[in-house]
ZAMARGU-4260 file (C-alpha; in steps of 0.2 Angstrom, whole numbers, plus 5000, padded with zeros to 4 digits):
<rodrens>
0) 5103/5147/4710 | 5090/5152/4723 | 5081/5136/4722 | 5098/5127/4723 | 5102/5136/4739
5) 5086/5130/4747 | 5089/5111/4743 | 5107/5112/4746 | 5105/5119/4764 | 5092/5106/4768
10) 5103/5092/4761 | 5117/5098/4772 | 5107/5099/4788 | 5099/5082/4785 | 5115/5074/4781
15) 5113/5067/4763 | 5130/5062/4758 | 5140/5073/4746 | 5140/5060/4733 | 5121/5059/4733
20) 5121/5078/4730 | 5132/5076/4715 | 5123/5062/4707 | 5105/5066/4711 | 5094/5080/4703
25) 5088/5094/4714 | 5070/5088/4711 | 5074/5071/4717 | 5083/5077/4732 | 5069/5089/4736
30) 5056/5075/4735 | 5067/5064/4746 | 5068/5077/4759 | 5050/5082/4759 | 5044/5064/4760
35) 5056/5060/4774 | 5052/5075/4785 | 5033/5072/4784 | 5023/5058/4791 | 5022/5050/4774
40) 5040/5044/4775 | 5045/5048/4793 | 5033/5035/4800 | 5031/5016/4796 | 5015/5008/4789
45) 5001/5003/4801 | 4992/4987/4799 | 4974/4993/4795 | 4957/4985/4794 | 4958/4986/4775
50) 4975/4976/4775 | 4966/4963/4786 | 4952/4961/4774 | 4939/4968/4787 | 4926/4982/4786
55) 4930/4995/4800 | 4916/4997/4812 | 4922/5013/4821 | 4936/5024/4825 | 4954/5018/4828
60) 4968/5027/4836 | 4987/5023/4834 | 5003/5029/4843 | 5018/5029/4831 | 5037/5030/4833
65) 5050/5030/4819 | 5069/5031/4820 | 5082/5034/4807 | 5100/5030/4812 | 5113/5041/4804
70) 5127/5051/4812 | 5122/5067/4803 | 5104/5064/4798 | 5097/5053/4811 | 5080/5057/4819
75) 5066/5051/4831 | 5048/5054/4826 | 5033/5053/4837 | 5015/5054/4832 | 4997/5049/4835
80) 4983/5046/4822 | 4965/5043/4821 | 4954/5036/4807 | 4935/5033/4804 | 4925/5023/4792
85) 4916/5032/4778 | 4907/5023/4763 | 4920/5009/4762 | 4935/5020/4765 | 4945/5023/4781
90) 4949/5042/4782 | 4962/5047/4795 | 4973/5062/4801 | 4989/5062/4811 | 4999/5074/4821
95) 5018/5071/4825 | 5034/5079/4829 | 5052/5075/4822 | 5067/5077/4833 | 5083/5077/4823
100) 5098/5070/4832 | 5111/5082/4825 | 5117/5095/4837 | 5108/5112/4836 | 5093/5106/4826
105) 5076/5109/4832 | 5061/5098/4833 | 5047/5102/4820 | 5029/5099/4818 | 5021/5086/4806
110) 5003/5084/4800 | 4996/5071/4789 | 4980/5065/4781 | 4976/5048/4773 | 4963/5037/4765
115) 4963/5018/4762 | 4951/5005/4755 | 4952/4986/4752 | 4952/4981/4734 | 4951/4962/4737
120) 4953/4948/4749 | 4957/4930/4743 | 4955/4915/4754 | 4969/4903/4756 | 4959/4888/4761
125) 4942/4883/4767 | 4931/4889/4781 | 4926/4905/4789 | 4943/4907/4798 | 4954/4904/4782
130) 4969/4914/4780 | 4969/4928/4767 | 4979/4937/4754 | 4973/4955/4753 | 4976/4970/4741
135) 4972/4988/4747 | 4974/5006/4740 | 4980/5020/4751 | 4984/5038/4749 | 4994/5049/4761
140) 4996/5068/4762 | 5010/5076/4773 | 5015/5093/4779 | 5030/5099/4790 | 5041/5114/4793
145) 5058/5106/4795 | 5073/5116/4803 | 5086/5120/4791 | 5100/5117/4804 | 5108/5134/4801
150) 5102/5142/4817 | 5093/5156/4807 | 5075/5160/4805 | 5074/5153/4787 | 5057/5145/4785
155) 5056/5129/4775 | 5040/5120/4771 | 5039/5102/4766 | 5023/5096/4757 | 5022/5077/4751
160) 5009/5065/4744 | 5011/5046/4741 | 5000/5033/4733 | 5003/5015/4738 | 4995/4997/4736
165) 4997/4988/4752 | 4999/4969/4751 | 4996/4958/4766 | 4996/4939/4771 | 4983/4938/4785
170) 4986/4923/4796 | 4973/4918/4809 | 4977/4909/4825 | 4963/4909/4838 | 4961/4926/4845
175) 4976/4932/4836 | 4979/4938/4818 | 4997/4940/4811 | 4999/4950/4795 | 5016/4951/4786
180) 5015/4965/4773 | 5023/4976/4760 | 5017/4993/4754 | 5025/4998/4737 | 5022/5016/4733
185) 5026/5031/4723 | 5028/5048/4731 | 5029/5067/4727 | 5037/5080/4737 | 5041/5098/4737
190) 5052/5110/4747 | 5049/5128/4747 | 5056/5143/4756 | 5058/5162/4753 | 5046/5162/4738
195) 5056/5148/4729 | 5052/5129/4728 | 5059/5113/4721 | 5049/5097/4719 | 5051/5079/4712
200) 5045/5061/4714 | 5053/5045/4722 | 5048/5027/4723 | 5044/5021/4741 | 5043/5004/4750
205) 5036/4999/4767 | 5036/4982/4775 | 5033/4974/4792 | 5024/4962/4803 | 5008/4967/4812
210) 4999/4957/4826 | 4981/4961/4831 | 4969/4953/4845 | 4951/4951/4843 | 4948/4964/4857
215) 4955/4977/4845 | 4972/4980/4851 | 4986/4978/4839 | 5005/4981/4837 | 5016/4982/4822
220) 5035/4984/4818 | 5041/4989/4801 | 5052/4999/4790 | 5049/5013/4777 | 5061/5018/4764
225) 5061/5033/4751 | 5073/5027/4737 | 5088/5039/4733 | 5107/5037/4732 | 5113/5034/4750
230) 5096/5036/4757 | 5093/5028/4774 | 5078/5017/4780 | 5066/5022/4794 | 5062/5008/4807
235) 5046/5010/4817 | 5034/5003/4830 | 5015/5006/4830 | 5003/5003/4844 | 4984/5004/4839
240) 4966/5001/4845 | 4951/5000/4835 | 4936/4989/4830
</rodrens>
């Protein structure tokens, strides 16, 4: 019952519908909440060098914004991330804040780390500037201390991990590159408080459209969804610079 109280309190504060509580296991609900309150699920995917079929030559920085619209569980998330190339991988870290829209809820800190690499790029035509279809692999780790919404000093910790396979269509047009993409994935999440914890797994899906200029600037709009009964979708905007 102690574990049940942890998850139920979080479900109530984040507004998951009562029907979802009745039809969803505690592990599934904990996974949904942990993923959704960390950068893994609170932010939308960023179009990366790996997704564009390129080898990153240096650091890249990204500003991120995510929004979930819900009367009881809505939030705005803000973050910044930086990545660097290392032996064919891009390694990155992120720092963010989530601001719940529910009255009385407090903002909370989010931290993240990620690694990504390109698995293949297939030309869709002839010539150096041919369009591409790309496949990548990505892993994300997230941590947060979400507010339980009760106004007490109860401390909840959310820990999450996801693995995904971004798929992108890279369309080149002069100095501009357009990249519609999808990022199917699988996530694990755990909520813990007062010495007790609950964890589980959920399927995830991100999608969107990115645009980059040859000078290194890029912007993308997209969505991120952690699948659960009555779960909502995060919409986001990312602005990046890198070579």
